[in-house]
Every structure is written in C-alpha cells, then in structure tokens.
N, C-alpha and C positions, 0 to 999 in steps of 0.2 A: 504494500500500500504506500502511495506517495505521501510526503509530508503534508501537502495541501489537503489530502483526503483525511488525514488524522485530525485536522482542525475542524472538519465539517461534521455535521450531525447525521449519523446513520439512522434512518427511520424504519428500514425493512432489511432483514437479514434471513435468507433462506439457506438452510444447510441440510445436505443429504436427503432431500425430499423424495420419497418413493411412494407412488400411489398405484393401486391396482383396482380393477373393476371385475366383479363377478357377473359373468354374462351366461347366456344360454349355451354359448360355445366354449365356456370355461373361463379361466382367469386371464385377464388382459393386463399386462404390466405397462400402464400408460405413461407413468413418470418414473424415471430411473436415475435417482441420485442428482437432482437439480440443486445447484447452488447459485445464489445471486445476491447482490447488495444494492441498496438504493439510498441515496442521501437526500436531505431536505433541499427542495428547489430543483432537483435534477429531473431529467426526462430519460427514461429507459424504454427502448423499443424492443419487443420480443418478436422475432420474425421466424418464418418457417412455413412449410406447406400445411394444408389442412391435415389434422390428425397428428401433428408433431408434439402436441402437449401444451401449447401456449395457453389456451383458455382453461384447461383443467388446472394448470398451475395457479392461475389467478382466481379460479373458483375456490381453490383451497385457501388462498389468502383471504377471500371473502367469507369463508366458512359455509359455502353453499354447494358443496359436492353433492351429487345425487346419492340416493340411499344405498346404491350398490357399490359405492366407492369405499375403499379401505386404505387408510394411511398405514403403510408398512414401516416407515422410519422417517426420521427427520424432525426439524423444528422450523417454525416461521416466527421469528422474533420481530415484534412491531413496537415502535416507540411513538407515543403521542402525548399531547398536553391536555389536561382537564383542569379547569380553574387555575391555570398557570403552574400546575404540578405535573412534572414529567412522570409518565407511567410506562413501564416496560412489561409486555406480555408475550407469551408464546401462544399464538392463535390456535395451534393444534390442541392446546390443553383447555381451551374455553368451550363452554357448552353453546349449543346453537341459540339458546335463549339469551345468553349473555352477549353473543355476537350481535343478535338483532337489537337488543336494548341499548348496548353501550358502544358498539364499534361500527356496524354497517349503517351507512347514511350519515352518521355523525363524524366519524374519523376516517373511514374508508368509503368512498363513493364510486359507483361504476356507471359508465355510459355504454349502453349496448348498441349494436349496429343498426337495429331496426327500432326507431322510436315508438312505433305503434305497439310493439310488444311491451314497452316500458310504461306507456301511458294508459290510464284508466279511461275508457271511452264514455263512462257514465258520469265522470266528474269534470267540472270546468278546470281550466288551466290554473287559475288562481288558487283554488282549493288544493290542487295537487302539489303546488310549490309550497304552500303554507303548512301542509300536513307534517312534514319532517320537523319544521321549526317548533310547531306546537307540541309534537311528541318528544323530540330529543332535547330541545332547548327550553321547554316549558314557557315558550313565548305566548303572550296573550294575542287574541285575534288581530287587534289593532297593530301591534308591533310586527306580527307575521305578515300582515297585508302590506305594510309599508316596505318591509324588506323584500317581499315578492315583487313589488313594483320596481325596486332598485335593481333586483336581479334580472328582470326582463329587459330593463334598459342596458344593463351591463352586457348582456348577450346580444345586444343589437336589435331588439324588437321594438319598433316604434308604436306609439299609441298604446302604451302598456295597460292603461286602465280598461280600455275596450277589450284587449286580448285576455285579460284576467277572466272575463266572462265567457270566452270562447271555449268550445269543446275541441278535442284533438282533431276530429274529422274536418273541422272548419279551417285548419291551418295547412300550409304547404309542407312538403317533406323537410325542407331546410329549416322552416320555422319550428316544426315539431322537434327537430334535433336540438335547436337552440333552447327550447323549453326543457328538454331532458337535461341539458347542461345546467340550466338554472336550478332545476330540482337537485342535481348532484352537488351544486355549490351552496345550497341553502344553509347548511350547518357548518360552513367553513371547514371542510375536511382537510386532513393532513396529506392524504393520498387519494389521487383520482386515477382510476383504471378505465382506460378507453378501449373497448373491444370492437375493433373495426368500425370506428365511429362515423366514417364517411362512405362506407361501401354502398349504401342505398341512395346516395346523392349524386347529382351530376357534377362534372369536373369543376365548374366555376363555384358552385356552392361548397364543394369539398375544400377548396383552397381557403374560402372564407371561414369555415368552421375550424380548420386547423390553425389559422391565424388567430382566431378568437380564443381558442384554448391556450395558445401560447401567450397571448396578452394577459389573460386572466391568471395564468400561472405566475407570471412576473409580478403582477399586482398583489397576489395573495401568498406568494412564496410557498406554493404547494408542490409536492412531488407528483409526477405523472408517469404512468406506465401505459404504453401503447401496445396492443396486441394486433399484429397486422401481417399480411402476406405481401403487402405493397411496399416495395423498397423505395419507391418514389416518395411515399409519405414519410418514411424513416429519415430520408435525407433532409427533409424540411423541418422536422421537429425534434429529433433525438440528440441527446448528449452522448449516450452510450447505447450499444446494440448487443443483444444476446441472440444468437442464431440457434434455433432448436431443431433437432431432428430425432425422430423415433424416441421421444420422451427424455432426451438429454440435451444439454447445451453443448454444442460442438465448437462454437467460436464466440468470443466476447471481447469487446474493446470499445474505444471511443468511436464515434460515428466516422471520423476521418480514417481511423485505422482499418475498420471493417470495410469501408467503401473503397478506399484508395490503395490499401495494402492487404487485401484478404489473403488468408493462408490455407483455409480449409477448402477442399474440392467441392463440397456442398455449397459453400458460400460463393465460389466461382460460378457454380451452376445457377444459383438464384440471381446473381448479378447479370449473368449472360442472358437470362430469360426475361429481363426487363425490356419492355418495348423501347426502341431507340430510333428516333427520326433520322439520325445521321448515318445509319448503317445501310449498306448496299445489298444486304441479304434479303431474299424474298420470303424466307421462312423464319419464323420466330423460333429461337432455340428452346428446347425443352429438355429437362433432365431425363435421361433414359430410365425405363423401368418404373417400379412403384415402391413406396415405403414398405418396410417389412411388416409382417403380421405379428403384432406384439402379444398375441395369445400363444406364440411359440417362443421358446428361449432364444435370445439373440446370442449367437456365438461371434466373438471378435467385434469388429467395427460394423455397426448396423448399416452403414452406408456402402460397405465393401462391394456388394453385388451391383450397385449402380455406378461405381466409381471406376472410370477408365484408367485411373492412376493407382489402383489398389495394388498393394504389395502382398506377398505371401502371408506375412504376419497379420494383415488385416482380417483374414478369414479365421484366425486362431485366437488373437488377443485383442482386447479392447484397448484403444490408445488412451494414455493419460492426457491431462491438460498440459501442453507444453507452453512455457512462458516465452513470449516474444519480446514484450516490453513490460513495464510495471503495470500497465493497464490492458495489455493485449495478450490473449491466450487462445489456443486452438487445440482441439483433440484430434490430431492426425499423425500417423506414423511418418508421414513425409517430413515432419519437423525433427525427427530423430537424427542425431549426428551421423549415424551410419547409413541413413536412407539415401537413395540416389537423388541427385539434384533435379527437382521437377518444378518448372515455372508454370504460372497460370497460362491459359490459352492466349495466343497472340491477339485474337479478335477481342478478348476481354481487356488485355493490356492496352490496346488501341482505344477502346471505349473509355477506360479509366483515364488515360492521358487526355482525351477530349473533355471529360468531366472536370479534370483538374484545371485545364486551360479555361473552360467556361467559368469555373469558380474564381480563378485568378482574375479574369476579365471583369467579372461582376464586382470584384473587390476594389477595382481601380476607381 
C-alpha cells in the first residue's frame, strides 16, 4: 500500500470472499476468494462478462443474497459514521434485519439498471424519496418534503414541486433514473453501488447520468462502486478497476494502469472487444469460447481454455496475484519470471496508443 493510501480512510475491505449457490444442478461456486478495498471518495469499477460474479459480490455487500446463497468464507468489513461516531462492522456477521434497519439505504445505497424495477408504480415520486428519510433519519414530513425537493433539483429535475406528485409511468427513462439516484442519496450514504446504471438509457442520457453521479460524489465525498461490462463507462468515471472472471478478480489497478498497460489476457480481450470508430476491421473482436461452468471444479486458471497464450501450467495450477506496481496486480502465469515473453496483440497496442494520444490531446 502506498503512503498516500495509508493516510486515506478505508470504508470497505473484502477478504477471501467465497460464495456458492445450491441449485437444481448442484453446487455452483460463484465467488472464489475475492479481495478488494475501497477508500472514502474513491470510485471503483468492477468489470467482466455476465456471470463473472460482479453483482453477486455487491449483493453480498448489501446483504441481499438470494436464499440459496451460502457464504463459505471471508469477511466484508465496512466503516461508517453514525452521529459523528465511527462504526466498524463485518457485514457477513449482521442479520438481515439489522442490515435493513441500520445499513441499507442509510449507509449503503444501490442504483439498479432498470429504474422501473426500483420504483413503486402505486406511489408518487415525492413519497418514495421521503420514505427513506422518515424511516432511517426519523425526519418529520415537512423536513423530508423539503429535502426531497432539494434532491430532485440536485439530480437535475426541473419543476421539482410538480414532479413530486408524478407517478413513475409519467416520467421518461432518464428522469426515472434521476429519481432513483435521488432516492439513493436521500440518507447521505457513505457508499453508493451502481449496477449498470445507464444500460437502459440512450447514449446522450447515459453521459448525463454518469456526469451527474460524478458531480454528486464530489459534493458529498461518497465512495462509488460501478458494476459494468462497458469499459467505455469505466474510462469516464473510475479511479480504480477490478476485472472479474469466473468468480475471481484477475486484474486490478488504477484506471490508467488497467486501460493503458493491461497485463492479463482476459483484460486484453475485453479491451479488444470495445467498439472502436478508428479501426479498419469489419468484424468486432470477441473473446473465443465461453466462461467455465462453475458447478464443476475449476482446475488451474479458469481462463486457460479461452486463452490463446495459455501455458502448460495454466491447465494445472491457479496463478497467484503477481505484483506489477504498488497498485497494479494481475493473476496470470505470463507474469512469472520464467514465463516466455508475451506482448499484448499489436491491434490492441495500436488502439491503446491512439487512446493515449487522444487523452494527451484532450489535456492540452
């Protein structure tokens, strides 16, 4: 850990988290030894294909795993303030009732990808924003109403008084997502988890929502975790990136390290699969094969069968996290001192060089 990190305040620390699900087809080991840290005011993006374990990890943080989920090992240490007193808890040791009453909505809030599944169609917008404040903060209706108006203005909704009386179906998709953000912020949470928050929106609205969350984060000094498969989103919002594959983090580092100097072949594949207007290829790159079936025991590196750079050892032994810098780590045998020298594909190198040039030009 760097000296600057030691001076900052860690609010979330996940260690050796392993989660399985009992299904009709048997036990599925969905999360296999996840470790990550988050500091106050930081933005962490968790990226990976569907089924990589991103959402399950964050549902464990929220204490909302489905009933067939089993925590096999690990801890989720969370630090927050209540009446100016710092409180440290291991979320995995709390009851669901305690999570609902003291943590969810109040200290950890979540924004889901489809606002219509988060909003109650039978309640007007104002009542839904006020509800959390009345329940968690013991605010009276007048205080909650005033704060709800302020929140609607904060998330960029004009004519807030009129909108307070509207029902979800009377708003556009972009406005509904802004309302969901207002509800999430109602109790001044320490941590905001955004699960694909812009997937259901068109591109212009996406950019506005991402900018909005970024602005609010700065004003309120809250920590944000994005769950996404869209690396374009990551580049715009994240400080740090964790790349997940088959229930494990396979690469993590600063956004610049993971974007401009990726070391894991899976990260190379994800970056190569990003749409690029400057490429001359007619066909968009896709990572060959499919993720492994986690109801079967994974031998060696879970990515080995899809990895054209796989070594013999990949099929036998799981790679450890190799340290690249103080902040950059990757779990690939290619980083072992005795491994053959393998560089990222030239097409990706060219793309990254273009991205670096564009970033440099934008900074002028």
